[in-house]
C-alpha positions in Angstrom: 128.9 103.9 112.6 126.3 106.6 111.8 125.2 108.7 114.7 121.6 109.1 115.8 121.7 112.7 114.5 123.1 111.7 111.1 120.5 108.9 110.8 117.7 111.3 111.6 118.9 113.7 109.0 119.0 111.0 106.3 115.5 109.9 107.2 114.3 113.6 107.1 115.8 114.0 103.6 114.1 110.8 102.4 110.8 112.1 103.7 111.3 115.5 102.0 112.2 113.9 98.7 109.1 111.6 98.9 106.9 114.6 99.8 108.3 116.6 96.9 107.7 113.7 94.5 104.2 113.4 95.7 103.4 117.1 95.3 105.0 117.3 91.8 103.0 114.2 90.6 99.8 115.6 92.2 100.2 118.9 90.4 100.7 117.1 87.0 97.7 114.8 87.6 95.4 117.7 88.4 96.5 119.2 85.0 95.6 115.9 83.3 99.3 115.0 82.8 101.6 112.4 84.2 105.2 112.7 85.5 107.8 110.1 86.2 111.6 110.2 86.9 113.5 109.8 83.7 115.9 107.2 85.2 112.9 104.9 85.8 111.6 104.8 82.2 112.4 101.8 80.1 113.5 104.0 77.2 116.3 105.5 79.5 117.4 102.5 81.5 116.9 100.1 78.7 115.6 97.5 81.2 119.1 96.8 82.4 120.7 96.2 78.9 123.4 98.9 79.5 125.2 96.6 82.0 124.9 93.3 80.0 128.1 93.7 78.0 126.4 93.8 74.6 129.0 94.0 71.9 127.0 92.9 68.8 123.5 94.0 67.7 121.5 92.4 64.9 118.8 94.8 63.8 116.2 93.0 61.7 113.8 95.3 60.0 116.0 98.3 60.4 114.0 100.7 58.1 116.1 103.9 58.0 118.0 103.2 61.1 115.6 104.4 63.9 116.4 101.6 66.3 120.1 101.6 65.4 120.4 105.2 66.3 118.7 104.6 69.6 120.7 101.5 70.6 124.0 103.2 69.5 123.3 106.0 72.0 123.1 103.3 74.7 125.7 100.9 73.5 128.2 103.2 71.6 130.9 100.5 71.3 128.7 97.8 69.9 128.9 96.6 66.3 125.4 96.8 64.6 124.3 94.7 61.7 121.3 96.2 60.1 118.9 94.3 57.7 116.4 96.2 55.6 114.9 94.8 52.4 113.1 97.9 50.9 115.3 99.9 48.5 114.2 103.4 49.6 114.6 103.0 53.3 117.8 101.0 52.8 119.4 103.8 50.8 118.8 106.2 53.8 120.1 103.5 56.2 123.2 102.9 54.2 123.9 106.6 53.9 123.6 107.1 57.6 125.9 104.1 58.2 128.5 105.5 55.8 128.4 108.9 57.5 129.1 107.4 60.9 132.4 106.2 59.6 133.1 104.1 62.6 133.2 100.8 60.9 130.8 99.5 63.5 127.6 99.8 61.5 126.9 97.5 58.6 123.8 97.6 56.3 122.4 94.7 54.3 119.6 95.1 51.7 117.9 91.9 52.8 114.8 90.5 54.6 115.2 87.7 57.1 112.9 84.7 57.5 113.0 80.9 57.2 114.4 80.4 53.7 116.6 81.9 51.0 115.0 83.3 47.8 112.7 86.2 46.7 109.3 87.2 48.1 106.8 90.0 47.4 106.6 92.6 50.1 103.7 95.1 50.8 105.4 98.5 51.0 103.2 101.0 52.7 103.7 104.1 50.6 102.5 106.5 53.3 104.4 104.9 56.2 107.3 102.6 55.2 108.0 101.3 58.8 104.7 99.4 58.8 105.5 97.6 55.5 105.4 93.8 55.7 105.7 90.5 53.8 102.2 89.9 55.3 99.1 91.9 54.0 97.7 94.4 56.5 94.1 93.9 57.7 91.0 96.1 58.1 91.9 96.5 61.8 95.2 97.9 60.8 93.6 100.3 58.3 91.1 101.5 60.9 93.7 102.1 63.6 96.5 103.3 61.3 95.1 104.8 58.1 98.6 105.2 56.7 98.7 101.4 56.1 95.9 101.4 53.6 97.9 102.3 50.4 100.6 99.9 49.4 102.8 98.7 46.5 104.1 95.2 45.9 107.9 95.1 45.8 110.1 92.0 45.1 112.8 91.6 47.7 115.5 89.2 48.7 115.1 87.0 51.8 117.4 84.7 53.7 117.5 83.0 57.1 119.8 84.6 59.6 121.6 81.3 60.4 122.4 80.6 56.7 123.4 84.3 56.0 125.8 84.5 58.9 127.3 81.1 58.1 128.0 82.0 54.5 129.3 85.5 55.3 131.6 84.2 58.0 130.6 87.1 60.3 131.8 86.7 63.8 129.2 87.7 66.5 131.2 89.0 69.4 129.3 88.3 72.7 127.2 89.4 74.2 124.7 89.5 71.3 121.4 91.5 71.1 118.8 90.7 68.4 116.0 93.2 67.6 113.0 92.2 65.4 110.6 94.6 63.8 109.1 92.7 61.0 105.4 93.3 61.3 104.0 89.9 62.3 106.8 87.9 60.7 108.8 87.5 63.9 108.2 83.8 64.4 109.6 83.0 60.9 112.8 85.0 61.7 113.3 83.1 64.9 112.7 79.7 63.3 115.2 80.5 60.6 117.8 81.6 63.2 117.6 79.1 66.0 121.4 78.8 66.3 121.9 82.5 66.3 119.2 83.1 68.9 120.6 80.3 71.0 123.9 82.4 71.2 122.2 85.7 72.0 121.7 87.3 75.4 118.8 89.7 74.6 116.0 89.7 72.1 113.8 92.8 71.5 110.8 92.1 69.4 107.8 94.1 68.3 104.7 92.0 69.0 101.2 92.8 67.8 98.3 92.2 70.1 95.6 93.3 67.6 95.3 91.4 64.3 97.1 93.9 62.2 98.4 91.5 59.5 97.0 88.3 58.0 99.0 85.3 59.3 100.8 87.3 62.0 102.3 85.5 65.0 101.0 86.1 68.5 102.8 86.9 71.8 102.3 83.3 72.8 104.0 82.1 69.5 107.0 84.3 70.1 107.2 83.6 73.9 107.1 79.8 73.2 109.9 80.0 70.6 112.1 82.2 72.8 111.3 80.2 76.0 112.6 77.0 74.3 115.9 79.0 73.5 116.3 79.9 77.2 114.9 83.5 77.2 112.5 84.9 79.7 110.3 88.0 79.4 111.8 91.1 81.0 109.2 93.8 80.1 108.3 96.3 77.4 110.5 99.1 76.1 107.4 100.8 74.7 103.7 100.3 73.9 101.3 101.8 71.4 97.7 102.3 72.4 94.3 102.4 70.6 91.9 105.3 71.2 90.0 103.2 73.8 93.2 102.6 75.8 94.2 99.0 75.0 97.7 98.2 73.9 97.8 97.5 70.1 101.5 96.4 70.0 104.6 96.6 72.1 108.4 96.3 71.9 109.0 93.4 74.2 112.3 92.5 75.8 113.4 88.9 76.4 116.7 88.1 78.2 118.7 84.9 78.8 120.0 84.3 82.2 123.8 83.7 82.4 123.8 81.7 85.6 
């Protein structure tokens, strides 16, 4: 049992730590800055995903592998399936996957949606990550001028359920699915209901402003994932407009195992 003296010392240390945190944050605030402990940030703790036993990651809209690199730093033993339809970004993605040499990163030159076939995609020549099957809006052009110039590119598209069934890829649980498809997220989910039903986590970019014609809303995505047994866990990150409102976020949905 802890003595009164030891208990008093622990309480004193806690008070000192709290006072130090208060002073540090106060100094940053007076300088117009903010400070928070790294361990408390979603980018560091991944909203608890480190402890969920994730062994397979499906990265839809991988671009050149930005998310794949991030999630590999958190889940180094997971197998990552990356899907990117645009030829230029895909070449960079495949080169990175080949250099890793671990056999755990696989790149596919393909878009995912509700059907199999070909479709025209709007490639933003000044910023390929914002490219979409949907046309960007005047709101997008105002907030993000790099989305104004585009070229039309014919790409291959498939549904995730059909692709996985034909390829006979085994998804080792637990499974994490990441979507970054610029307003097309609901189509990917509807084309992959069986795959999503077997997943533990879904990370999806969701636009709050109307950045693409025909884009889905947070309510659309929430309803689809809710029917598959997911609940909203929080946002890994948010991007803000000059007036301070959130334009889009990387939202995390998790399925309870109990």
